N, C-alpha and C positions, 0 to 999 in steps of 0.2 A: 382324458380324451385321446386323440390319436393324430397320426399323419398318414399320407397317402402318396404312393408312386404308381404311375400307369404308363405303359409303353407298348409298342408292338416291335416286331423284328426281335433282335437279341434282348433278352431280359436284362435288367440292371445287375451289375456285379454286386456281390454281397457287400463289398465295401461301400457301395453307394447306398443301398437300402439301410445299412447299419448307420449311415449318417443321420437317420431319423431316430436313433436310439439316444434319447436325452436323459434317461434315468436308468439305473441298474435293473429295474424291474419292467422295463419296456419289452413287450413281446412283439416280434415282427412275424407276420404271416404272409409267406409268398404264395401266390395263386397263379395258375396257368389256365387261362380261359381262351381256348381256340388260338388265334394269332396274337392274343393280347396277354401281357404279363401285368400283374397287380401285386403290390406289396402294401400291407396295412400294418401300421405300428400302433400299439395301444398299451396304455398303462392299466386298463381294467381287465377283469376276467372274461374268459371266453363264454361262460355260461349265458350271459346276457347279450354279448356283442359280437360273437363269432359270425363269419359269413354264412349265408343260408343257401341251400340248394333244393330245388324242386325236382325229385327223381323222375317225375312224369315228363315234364317239358325240357328238363336239363337247364332251365334258367337259373342263374346264380346271382346273388345280390350281396354286396359288401357295403359296410358303413364306416365312414371316417368321421370322427366326432361323436356326438351323442344325440339320439332322438328321444323325445319325451312322449309318454302315453298316459292315459288314464289308468287307474289301478286295475279296473276290470279287464282292460285289454291285455295287460301283462299276464293275467291269469289265463286268458284264452290262448296264449302262445303255446302252452304245453299241449294243447289239443290239435295243433296243426301238423299236417303230414309232411313236414319238411325237415331237412337236416340243418343243424346250425344253432346259433344263439337266438334268444327270444326276440330281441329287437329286430333283427334281420328277418326272422320268420314273419313277424307282423307286417313289415314293409313289403316282403315278397308276396304275401297274400293280397295285399292291396294292389300291388303292381299287376298281378295276374287278373284282378277284377277290373282293371282299367285305369287310365290316366287320372280321371277325376277323383276316384277313391284314393289313389296313391298320393296325389298332391294334397288332398284334404287331410290325410293322416300325417304327412311330412311336417315335423315340428321340432325345432331346435337348431343348434349350431352344428351343422354337419354337411357332408357331401355323400351322396349315394352313387355307387357304381353297379350297373346291372349288365350282365352278359346274356344275350339271347343267341344260342347256337343255331337256331333255325334261321334267324336273320343274319347271322354272323356279324352282329353289331354289338358295340359296347356303348352303353348310355351312361352319362354322368350328369347328375342333377345337383345344382348348387342351391344352398338355402336362400330363403326370401331376402334376408338382410345381407347376405354375403359375409357373414361373420366368420365362417370357416373358409379360409383362402385356398384356391387352387390356381397354380400358375402353369402356363404352357410355353414351350420353346417354339416360337413362331417361325424361326428361320430353319427349322429342321423338317426334312421331308417325312420322317417317321413321327409317330405320336410320342411325345414326351411331356408328361404331366407330373406335377409334384405340389404338395401343399407347402413346401419350404423352398423359397427361391434359390437359396444358396446350395441346397442339395441338388436341385435341378441343374444349376450351373456346374457343379462338380460332375454330374452325370455327363453333361455335354463335353466337359473338358476331358473326361476319361475316354470319350469317343473321338477325341482329336479336334473338337470344335469349341474351345473355351470362349464364352461370350465376352465382349468388351464391356468396360464400365459404362454405365449410362450416367454421365456427369450431370446432365440436366436434373435427374431425379435426386442426386446428392444435393444440388443447389436448392431444389424444392424443399427437401427435408430441413436444410439449414434455415431457409427463409420462412417456412410456414409451420414446420413441425411434423410434416407428413408428406409422402409422395402422392402425386396425382395419379388416379386410376387411369389406365391399367398398368402403368410403367413400374419397373423395379430398378434396383441398382445394376442389373445386368441387361444390357441391350438385347432386345428381342425375347426377353423372358417377361411375359405379361400375364396379368391376372385375368382369369375368366370372370364374366359378369355374374352378378347375383340373380337369383330367381330364374335360372335358365336350365333347359334340358339340352344337353349336347349329345349328338349321336355320331359315333365314329364307325365307319365301315371301310373295308378293304375290297377294292375291285380291281383285278388285274394288277395287284401289288401297288395300287395307287390309293392313298388315304383320302377319304371324303369326310367332310365335317358338315353337320347341320346344327344350327342353333335356333332354339325356340324359347321366347320369353313366356313364362307361365304366370307371372304376377308382376304388376306394375302399379304402385300406389298413385302414380300421377294420372292414371285412368279411373281411379276410384273417387267419386265425388265426396266432398265433406258432408257429414250428416248435420245439417243446420236445424233439423226439426226437434232434436232432443233438447230438453231443458238442462240447465246446469245441475240441478239435483239428480237428474237421470244420468248425466255423464259421471257424476261423482259415484253413484252406485255401480255404473257399468265398469268404471276403472277399478273400484274395489273388488267387484266380482272377478274381473280378469286377473288381478293380483293374487287373490285367494286360489283360483284354479291353477295358475302357473306354479305357485308354491306347493300345492298339494300334489301335482303331477311329479314334481321333483323330490318329494319326500315320501314317495310310495315305499311301502315296507320292503318290496323286493330289491330296492336299490341299496339297502343297508342303512346304517346309522348316518343321518345327515350332519354335516359340519357347515357352519356359516361364518363368514367374515363379517362381523357385526360392527357397525359404526354407530355414532350418535345421531346420524341423519335419518332420513325417511325410508330410503329404498330397502336397506337390509332389515329394518324393523318390520316392514310389510311382509318380508319373506318369513321372518321368525314367527309372527303371529298368524300368518296364513298357512303355516305348515300343518301337515296332518296331525301331528302332536308336538306342539312347541316344547314340551318338557324333554323330548328326546333329542333336541338339536344341540350339538356341541358348538358353543359360540366362542369366537376368538377375535381379539382386537389387536392390531399392530400399533405400537406407539413408541416414542422415545422415552416417555415417562408416563406415570398414571395421571393424565391430564383430564381436561373437561370432556374430551371425546370418550376416553375410557370410562370415566365416571358415569356418563349417560348410558353407554353400552352396558355397563354392569347393572345399572338400574333396570334397563329393559329386560336383561336376562333374568333378573330377580323376579320381575312381574310375571314373566313367562314360566318361571320355575325351571329354567334351563341351565345346564352347567355352563360356566364362564371361565375363559382363560385369557390372561393378559400376556401377550408376547412382546417383550421389549427388544428393540433393535440395538445392535452394536453401534457405537458412535460412527464407525466407518462402514456401516451396512451397505450403502449404495456403491461405494468404491470397491468393496470386497466382492460384491455380486455383479459388478459391471460387465466384466468380460464374459461370464457365463450367460448373463441376460442378453447381451448382444448376440452371442452365438445362437442361443436357443430361439430368439425372436426373429432374427434376420436383420436387425439393426436399423430399420427405416424410421426410427422415432427418437426417443431420448431416454437415457438412463435415469432421468428424473422419475420415470415410472417403473424402474427396476425394483419393485417393492418386495418381491417374494423370495429371491434366492437367499439362502441362509436360514429361512424359516420353514422350508418345505418339510424337513424332518419333524419339526414340532407339529406341523399340520398333519402329517402322516401318523404321528403318535396319538392323535385324537381318535384314531380307528374309524374314521368316517368312510363310508362307501361312496359318498358323493359330497363334493365341496361346493357350496352355494355362495354366490355373490349377487349384489344388486347392480352390477355393471349395466350401462346403456340406458337406464331410466331417463337420465337427463336428455339424451338424444331423442328418445322416442316419445316421451310424454311431457317434457318441460321446455321444448323449443330451443334447445341449446344451439342448434345449427342455424337459427335465424340471425339476421342482422336486426338488432332491436335496441331500444333504450327504455329505461324505466319511466313510468308515469310519475309525475311529482305532484305533491299536494303540500302547500305551506312550506315548501323547501325540502320536504322529505321525499325520498325515492320510495315509492310503493313497490311491493313485489308483483306488480302488474306491468307488463311491457307492451310497447307499441312498435310496429315494424318501422325500420329505416330502409333507405335505399340500399341497393347491392353494394357490398364492400368485400373484397377478397378476405379481409381479416374479420373473423367472426367469433373465435373462441380463444385459441392459443395466440400469443403475441406473434406478429409478423415482423421480420427484420429486413432492412434494405441492404442488398448486396451491391457489389460493383456493377456498373451500368450494363455491361454485356450479360452478366448472369441474371441480373434483375429482369432484363428483357426476355431471357429464355424462360424464366419462371412465369412471367406475365403471359407469354405465348401459350404455355401449357395450361394455365388457368383459363385463358380465353377459349381454348379448345374444349375444355371441360364445361365451362359455363358460358355458352354463346349469348351474345347480346339479346337475342330474341326471347330468351328465357329469364332474364335477370329481373323482370318486373313481376314474375310469378314466384312469390316467396316459398311456396310449397315445393315447386320444381327445384329451386336452388337448395332447399333443405334436403330433399331426397338425394340429389347429386352429391351433397356433402356427406350424408349418412351412409349411403350404400355404395360400394361394399363396406360394411361396418368393420371389417378386419383391418382397414387402413386408417381408422380414426386416430387422432393425435395421441391418445393415451394407450395405444394398442400394445406397447411393449410388454406391460404387465399381463395383459389378457393372453397374449401368445405364450408367455411363460407358463401361466396356469394351464392353458390348453394342452401343453406338451409334457407336463410333469405330474398332473393330478387328475382325478375324475371330476373335472370342473363343470359346473352348470351355471351359466349366466341366466338367471331365472327370467329376466326381463325380455329375453329373446323368444319368449313363448308366442306361439301363433296367435293366441287371443289378444295379447298386448300389441303384437305387430299389426293386427287388424285395426285396433283402436288408433294406432299411429297413422294409418292410412286415412281413416274416416274423421279424425278429430280436427275441428277447425283451428286455425292458428291462434285465434283469440283465446281459446281455452288452454292451449299449450302455454301461452304467455301469461296466464293467470296462475301464479304459484299456489294460491289458496285452494284451487280446484283439486290439484294433486294432493296437497297436504290433507285436505278433508277426506279424500278417498282413502288415504293411508289410515286416517283416524277411524274410519269405518272398519278397516281390517283389524287394527290392534284392539279396538274396543275401549270401554271407558277407563279401565285401570292404566293401560298403556298410553292412552291419549294425553294423560296428564304429565308424562315424562317429556320434558322439553326437547324440541328439535335443536341439537347443538349448533347447527348452521345459522339459526336465527335467534335462538334463545327464547322461543315462544312455544306455547301449546299448539297441538296440531289443528285445533279448531279455531285458532286466532284469526281475526279478520285482518285485512290489509293494513289498516291504520295501526293496529297493535304491533304487527310485524315490522312495519316501517319505523315506528317510534323506538322499538326495542333495538333494532339494528342500527339506527342512528346513534343511540346512546353507546352501543358497543363500539362503533367505529370511532367515536370521540374518545372513548377510553383507550382504545388501541393507539390512536395518534398521541395521546398524552403520555402513554408509557414509552413510546418510541422517542418522543421529544425529551422526556425526562432522562432516559438512558443516555441519549447523546449529550445532554447538558451536564450530567454528572460523570460522564465518561465510563459508565458501567457497561461492560460488555454484554452482549446478548448471547444466545446459544441456539442450537438447532431445534429446541422444543417449541411447539406451538400448541394451541388449544385444539387442533384438529388431528387428523390421522397422519399427515405427512410433515416432514421437517421444514425448517426455514433454510431453503437452499442458498440464499444469499450468504448467510453465515457459513454454511458448509463449504461452498466453493472457495470462499476467501481463506479458510483456515484448515482445510483437510490436508494432512500430509500425504495420504494415499491418492487423493485427487491430483495433487501436484506431481506425484510420481507417475501416474498414468498419463498425464499431460506432457511429461518431459520427453526429450529425445525423439522428436518426430523425424521420420525419414525425409530426405530431400523432396521426394514426390509429394508427400502429404503437405509439407510446409509450403511448397510452391502452389499446390492446388488451393489450399485455404487462403493463401495470400492473394491469389488471383480472384477468388470468389468474393472475398471481403473487401478487396482494394487496399489492404494493409496486412502486415504480418501479425496474426493474432498472438504469437508468442512474445511480441513486443509490449503487450499489455499485461501487467502483473495480475495475479489471481485476485488480490483484494479489490482491484478495480473491476474485474469481471464480476465479482460477487455483488458489488454495489450497483453496477451499471446495467449488466445484461446477463444474469446467471442462466436464463433460459437458452440464449444463443450459445453461451459457453458450453452448456451440457449437451446441446446438439452437436457442436463441433467435436467435443470429446467422444461422443457416441460414434460419429462417423470415423474419427481417427482409430478407435478400437476396432471397428468393423473392417476398415482397410487393412489394418495390421493382421487381423485374423485371416482375411482373404489372401494376403501375401504369403502367409505361412501355408495355407491350404494349397496354393498353386505353386 
């Protein structure tokens, strides 16, 4: 995918635009459109993605990120009378035909920039989910936009106006795992809203901005008339179409990060030809997750690759992951650094993941609790009242900083909306680029031709129309995936629950109850016998409690804080975090520790940069 820089007046220095070069094969394209300067950074080839120009009207269009189209549309691109790459030609044709056609075509994780020389206007359109981020320097009289907040801060510093740290956002990331939209670590550097068309014009050297919302799921009523079987078929159809769009032949050989869960298997079996999909699984050892993924690839007759992590994988990739992502999350999600070369070695023209399905189709952003039957928690949930903590664990900071975080959250979630679970859900989900697991997504976005299939327009439409009760019923989604994979794949157990995809709620609950008891017994027995655990789990990701407590490289990264960092963390926590030994952090609060370490690394990077 790619990054984006936009400004007026003096164009950014090459050193600034080169800040978007996160791989050796990143190509940066500078553009001069009237009074506006644009730089697009991309890791994919120009044939599909280069900016387009209409020689008749002079209108130009550039794309940051990736747009998805049906196979027949890709073929039409070669017939269009425009200069540039196929994707931008298709979008430019739609733009010239009118706003409705353009927005109907716009699909994927991307931002589009359009320059109209007749209007002397630059338009920027953000995607529906806000999964592709764009930040603006709000304190600047000139237009300064960038998809990476640190590069934008560097640009401002080069012009003599370095932004101050936004300490409230740092506190938010420590307390909740993510910053509150639209704020960033840099004061007055704020993210643009999702699903908006921004228009920038210069009149008498004064910059004018107009913002228009083109899509708002809170204004779309839930479809209460469809039956559950109809919803299951509708979800299955949307999954198939989303996968086929992103495995179109023109995109090259597809690669897939395949797990033992539901989301990635839906992509594999929904692909245009599953046999052509290069499947890969990340693990610490060949565990239950890898075994299930290998079975799925065998059923699909697809090539399979097991990529094993180095024991110090997360510490070794921490600094690069923080730099590439912008650091507003946790290195707990720094999954990919060190494995990029292996992924590139698959020769994939597009790398697919099942990211975001939990948010869009499974009610992850709700406050909810499981329905119980005979003491068993069913995979069916009911809504609870509003609580700021909904997915990632929240931590209590010192009183002053706790109050600042609470004030930001209150501004984002006003009391008048808190009884509307769908409104709260949408405010938590969009912009999706800020969700708590985003560090790994941003890394993929900036280093590989990445496609998060679940961000497809058809699935996003289901997210808006789907009643909360169906999102809260796990079996609805599981059975929809079962429709996609078909009978042979349906029998491969879901590694997350240990059940077939067509299992009912009682079977899922009983199996999961037994599995939990087995895990508790193993933990108890390990403690009783004194047998040490390790980082390996039955899933894709390691046991971070063990890792934090015992990693020499984590200890090295955590050591020697600057006086500023130590004083800041001590003030925010109300105690010196370096007074707590790493084994205690590992057993008591590994999530909070990894957030602290992430912010420490980011602050050290920024100190070097400035």
